[in-house]
PyMOL commands that place a pseudoatom at each C-alpha (Angstrom):
pseudoatom trace, name=CA, resn=MET, resi=1, chain=A, elem=C, hetatm=0, pos=[109.455, 105.990, 67.866]
pseudoatom trace, name=CA, resn=GLY, resi=2, chain=A, elem=C, hetatm=0, pos=[106.659, 107.436, 69.939]
pseudoatom trace, name=CA, resn=LYS, resi=3, chain=A, elem=C, hetatm=0, pos=[103.849, 109.534, 68.526]
pseudoatom trace, name=CA, resn=TYR, resi=4, chain=A, elem=C, hetatm=0, pos=[102.916, 112.856, 70.038]
pseudoatom trace, name=CA, resn=ILE, resi=5, chain=A, elem=C, hetatm=0, pos=[100.161, 115.393, 69.423]
pseudoatom trace, name=CA, resn=MET, resi=6, chain=A, elem=C, hetatm=0, pos=[101.359, 118.968, 69.836]
pseudoatom trace, name=CA, resn=LEU, resi=7, chain=A, elem=C, hetatm=0, pos=[98.604, 121.561, 70.275]
pseudoatom trace, name=CA, resn=SER, resi=8, chain=A, elem=C, hetatm=0, pos=[99.952, 125.084, 70.036]
pseudoatom trace, name=CA, resn=ASN, resi=9, chain=A, elem=C, hetatm=0, pos=[98.929, 128.706, 70.308]
pseudoatom trace, name=CA, resn=LEU, resi=10, chain=A, elem=C, hetatm=0, pos=[100.941, 131.606, 69.006]
pseudoatom trace, name=CA, resn=THR, resi=11, chain=A, elem=C, hetatm=0, pos=[101.712, 134.511, 71.308]
pseudoatom trace, name=CA, resn=ASP, resi=12, chain=A, elem=C, hetatm=0, pos=[101.352, 138.073, 69.996]
pseudoatom trace, name=CA, resn=GLU, resi=13, chain=A, elem=C, hetatm=0, pos=[105.032, 137.966, 69.059]
pseudoatom trace, name=CA, resn=GLY, resi=14, chain=A, elem=C, hetatm=0, pos=[104.530, 134.623, 67.306]
pseudoatom trace, name=CA, resn=ARG, resi=15, chain=A, elem=C, hetatm=0, pos=[101.640, 136.008, 65.255]
pseudoatom trace, name=CA, resn=ARG, resi=16, chain=A, elem=C, hetatm=0, pos=[103.776, 138.957, 64.176]
pseudoatom trace, name=CA, resn=THR, resi=17, chain=A, elem=C, hetatm=0, pos=[106.592, 136.592, 63.159]
pseudoatom trace, name=CA, resn=ILE, resi=18, chain=A, elem=C, hetatm=0, pos=[104.294, 134.318, 61.125]
pseudoatom trace, name=CA, resn=LYS, resi=19, chain=A, elem=C, hetatm=0, pos=[102.633, 137.286, 59.445]
pseudoatom trace, name=CA, resn=MET, resi=20, chain=A, elem=C, hetatm=0, pos=[105.984, 138.730, 58.361]
pseudoatom trace, name=CA, resn=ARG, resi=21, chain=A, elem=C, hetatm=0, pos=[107.641, 135.353, 57.649]
pseudoatom trace, name=CA, resn=PRO, resi=22, chain=A, elem=C, hetatm=0, pos=[105.183, 132.501, 56.981]
pseudoatom trace, name=CA, resn=ASP, resi=23, chain=A, elem=C, hetatm=0, pos=[108.119, 130.301, 55.956]
pseudoatom trace, name=CA, resn=ARG, resi=24, chain=A, elem=C, hetatm=0, pos=[109.212, 130.332, 59.616]
pseudoatom trace, name=CA, resn=ILE, resi=25, chain=A, elem=C, hetatm=0, pos=[106.862, 127.392, 60.193]
pseudoatom trace, name=CA, resn=ASN, resi=26, chain=A, elem=C, hetatm=0, pos=[108.930, 125.116, 57.933]
pseudoatom trace, name=CA, resn=GLU, resi=27, chain=A, elem=C, hetatm=0, pos=[112.153, 126.423, 59.482]
pseudoatom trace, name=CA, resn=VAL, resi=28, chain=A, elem=C, hetatm=0, pos=[110.907, 125.341, 62.907]
pseudoatom trace, name=CA, resn=ASN, resi=29, chain=A, elem=C, hetatm=0, pos=[109.969, 121.918, 61.490]
pseudoatom trace, name=CA, resn=ARG, resi=30, chain=A, elem=C, hetatm=0, pos=[113.571, 121.508, 60.329]
pseudoatom trace, name=CA, resn=GLU, resi=31, chain=A, elem=C, hetatm=0, pos=[114.772, 122.519, 63.799]
pseudoatom trace, name=CA, resn=LEU, resi=32, chain=A, elem=C, hetatm=0, pos=[112.615, 119.757, 65.302]
pseudoatom trace, name=CA, resn=GLU, resi=33, chain=A, elem=C, hetatm=0, pos=[114.344, 117.259, 63.014]
pseudoatom trace, name=CA, resn=GLU, resi=34, chain=A, elem=C, hetatm=0, pos=[117.728, 118.502, 64.214]
pseudoatom trace, name=CA, resn=MET, resi=35, chain=A, elem=C, hetatm=0, pos=[116.523, 117.901, 67.792]
pseudoatom trace, name=CA, resn=GLY, resi=36, chain=A, elem=C, hetatm=0, pos=[115.536, 114.316, 66.978]
pseudoatom trace, name=CA, resn=ALA, resi=37, chain=A, elem=C, hetatm=0, pos=[111.828, 114.517, 66.083]
pseudoatom trace, name=CA, resn=LYS, resi=38, chain=A, elem=C, hetatm=0, pos=[109.920, 114.484, 62.802]
pseudoatom trace, name=CA, resn=VAL, resi=39, chain=A, elem=C, hetatm=0, pos=[106.709, 116.346, 62.009]
pseudoatom trace, name=CA, resn=LYS, resi=40, chain=A, elem=C, hetatm=0, pos=[104.444, 113.762, 60.332]
pseudoatom trace, name=CA, resn=ALA, resi=41, chain=A, elem=C, hetatm=0, pos=[101.419, 116.039, 59.828]
pseudoatom trace, name=CA, resn=GLN, resi=42, chain=A, elem=C, hetatm=0, pos=[100.692, 119.681, 60.537]
pseudoatom trace, name=CA, resn=TYR, resi=43, chain=A, elem=C, hetatm=0, pos=[97.481, 121.672, 60.443]
pseudoatom trace, name=CA, resn=ALA, resi=44, chain=A, elem=C, hetatm=0, pos=[96.511, 125.272, 61.038]
pseudoatom trace, name=CA, resn=VAL, resi=45, chain=A, elem=C, hetatm=0, pos=[93.171, 125.040, 62.832]
pseudoatom trace, name=CA, resn=LEU, resi=46, chain=A, elem=C, hetatm=0, pos=[90.279, 127.209, 63.931]
pseudoatom trace, name=CA, resn=GLY, resi=47, chain=A, elem=C, hetatm=0, pos=[89.147, 127.062, 67.532]
pseudoatom trace, name=CA, resn=PRO, resi=48, chain=A, elem=C, hetatm=0, pos=[91.063, 127.051, 70.803]
pseudoatom trace, name=CA, resn=TYR, resi=49, chain=A, elem=C, hetatm=0, pos=[94.409, 126.174, 69.153]
pseudoatom trace, name=CA, resn=ASP, resi=50, chain=A, elem=C, hetatm=0, pos=[96.293, 127.688, 66.219]
pseudoatom trace, name=CA, resn=PHE, resi=51, chain=A, elem=C, hetatm=0, pos=[98.137, 124.533, 65.115]
pseudoatom trace, name=CA, resn=VAL, resi=52, chain=A, elem=C, hetatm=0, pos=[97.942, 120.773, 65.554]
pseudoatom trace, name=CA, resn=ASN, resi=53, chain=A, elem=C, hetatm=0, pos=[101.077, 118.766, 64.821]
pseudoatom trace, name=CA, resn=ILE, resi=54, chain=A, elem=C, hetatm=0, pos=[101.568, 115.007, 64.771]
pseudoatom trace, name=CA, resn=VAL, resi=55, chain=A, elem=C, hetatm=0, pos=[105.184, 114.324, 65.678]
pseudoatom trace, name=CA, resn=ASP, resi=56, chain=A, elem=C, hetatm=0, pos=[107.357, 111.204, 65.914]
pseudoatom trace, name=CA, resn=ALA, resi=57, chain=A, elem=C, hetatm=0, pos=[110.092, 111.267, 68.549]
pseudoatom trace, name=CA, resn=PRO, resi=58, chain=A, elem=C, hetatm=0, pos=[112.219, 108.588, 70.179]
pseudoatom trace, name=CA, resn=ASP, resi=59, chain=A, elem=C, hetatm=0, pos=[111.101, 109.334, 73.742]
pseudoatom trace, name=CA, resn=ASN, resi=60, chain=A, elem=C, hetatm=0, pos=[109.412, 111.720, 76.181]
pseudoatom trace, name=CA, resn=GLU, resi=61, chain=A, elem=C, hetatm=0, pos=[112.710, 113.393, 77.004]
pseudoatom trace, name=CA, resn=THR, resi=62, chain=A, elem=C, hetatm=0, pos=[113.196, 114.467, 73.376]
pseudoatom trace, name=CA, resn=ILE, resi=63, chain=A, elem=C, hetatm=0, pos=[109.707, 115.983, 73.233]
pseudoatom trace, name=CA, resn=MET, resi=64, chain=A, elem=C, hetatm=0, pos=[110.257, 117.697, 76.574]
pseudoatom trace, name=CA, resn=LYS, resi=65, chain=A, elem=C, hetatm=0, pos=[113.492, 119.243, 75.286]
pseudoatom trace, name=CA, resn=ILE, resi=66, chain=A, elem=C, hetatm=0, pos=[111.706, 120.471, 72.145]
pseudoatom trace, name=CA, resn=VAL, resi=67, chain=A, elem=C, hetatm=0, pos=[108.773, 121.968, 74.056]
pseudoatom trace, name=CA, resn=ILE, resi=68, chain=A, elem=C, hetatm=0, pos=[111.112, 123.783, 76.451]
pseudoatom trace, name=CA, resn=GLU, resi=69, chain=A, elem=C, hetatm=0, pos=[113.266, 125.094, 73.593]
pseudoatom trace, name=CA, resn=LEU, resi=70, chain=A, elem=C, hetatm=0, pos=[110.333, 126.338, 71.506]
pseudoatom trace, name=CA, resn=GLY, resi=71, chain=A, elem=C, hetatm=0, pos=[108.416, 127.721, 74.479]
pseudoatom trace, name=CA, resn=SER, resi=72, chain=A, elem=C, hetatm=0, pos=[111.432, 129.617, 75.805]
pseudoatom trace, name=CA, resn=ARG, resi=73, chain=A, elem=C, hetatm=0, pos=[111.438, 131.764, 72.664]
pseudoatom trace, name=CA, resn=GLY, resi=74, chain=A, elem=C, hetatm=0, pos=[108.237, 133.505, 73.723]
pseudoatom trace, name=CA, resn=THR, resi=75, chain=A, elem=C, hetatm=0, pos=[106.411, 132.957, 70.434]
pseudoatom trace, name=CA, resn=ILE, resi=76, chain=A, elem=C, hetatm=0, pos=[104.325, 129.873, 71.210]
pseudoatom trace, name=CA, resn=HIS, resi=77, chain=A, elem=C, hetatm=0, pos=[102.566, 127.947, 73.979]
pseudoatom trace, name=CA, resn=ILE, resi=78, chain=A, elem=C, hetatm=0, pos=[102.482, 124.170, 73.486]
pseudoatom trace, name=CA, resn=GLU, resi=79, chain=A, elem=C, hetatm=0, pos=[100.403, 121.403, 75.015]
pseudoatom trace, name=CA, resn=THR, resi=80, chain=A, elem=C, hetatm=0, pos=[101.764, 117.933, 74.230]
pseudoatom trace, name=CA, resn=LEU, resi=81, chain=A, elem=C, hetatm=0, pos=[99.944, 114.615, 74.380]
pseudoatom trace, name=CA, resn=ALA, resi=82, chain=A, elem=C, hetatm=0, pos=[101.538, 111.187, 74.034]
pseudoatom trace, name=CA, resn=ALA, resi=83, chain=A, elem=C, hetatm=0, pos=[99.535, 109.231, 71.434]
pseudoatom trace, name=CA, resn=ILE, resi=84, chain=A, elem=C, hetatm=0, pos=[99.108, 105.459, 71.361]
pseudoatom trace, name=CA, resn=PRO, resi=85, chain=A, elem=C, hetatm=0, pos=[98.068, 103.929, 68.035]
pseudoatom trace, name=CA, resn=ILE, resi=86, chain=A, elem=C, hetatm=0, pos=[94.754, 102.081, 68.434]
pseudoatom trace, name=CA, resn=ASP, resi=87, chain=A, elem=C, hetatm=0, pos=[96.175, 98.694, 67.416]
pseudoatom trace, name=CA, resn=GLU, resi=88, chain=A, elem=C, hetatm=0, pos=[98.868, 98.974, 70.111]
pseudoatom trace, name=CA, resn=PHE, resi=89, chain=A, elem=C, hetatm=0, pos=[96.273, 100.147, 72.632]
pseudoatom trace, name=CA, resn=GLU, resi=90, chain=A, elem=C, hetatm=0, pos=[93.968, 97.203, 71.863]
pseudoatom trace, name=CA, resn=GLU, resi=91, chain=A, elem=C, hetatm=0, pos=[96.859, 94.737, 72.037]
pseudoatom trace, name=CA, resn=SER, resi=92, chain=A, elem=C, hetatm=0, pos=[97.939, 96.061, 75.430]
pseudoatom trace, name=CA, resn=LEU, resi=93, chain=A, elem=C, hetatm=0, pos=[94.406, 95.492, 76.755]
pseudoatom trace, name=CA, resn=LYS, resi=94, chain=A, elem=C, hetatm=0, pos=[94.340, 91.902, 75.492]
pseudoatom trace, name=CA, resn=SER, resi=95, chain=A, elem=C, hetatm=0, pos=[97.616, 90.965, 77.161]
pseudoatom trace, name=CA, resn=LYS, resi=96, chain=A, elem=C, hetatm=0, pos=[96.460, 91.940, 80.656]
for i in range(1, 96): cmd.bond("trace and resi %d" % i, "trace and resi %d" % (i + 1))
show_as sticks, trace
zoom trace
């Protein structure tokens, strides 16, 4: 499983949805699981983003499918970063 950082901002419509139905956040997390990913950690944050999620997914294609699906709803903008655990990163440097 790969690790991904998902940085997201709600649109005006997304803010209205969350205000009226805060439980929608957990519903979306369950949808991610149905699409093959698992939210490992989730934070509402202050600053340039509204949420930071740490997600496990089998591959880039799965994350791409999720980002397209969620973004097409018009409630959120997502920036996704592939994350490499430090121990794996260090090991890859040693083997070269």
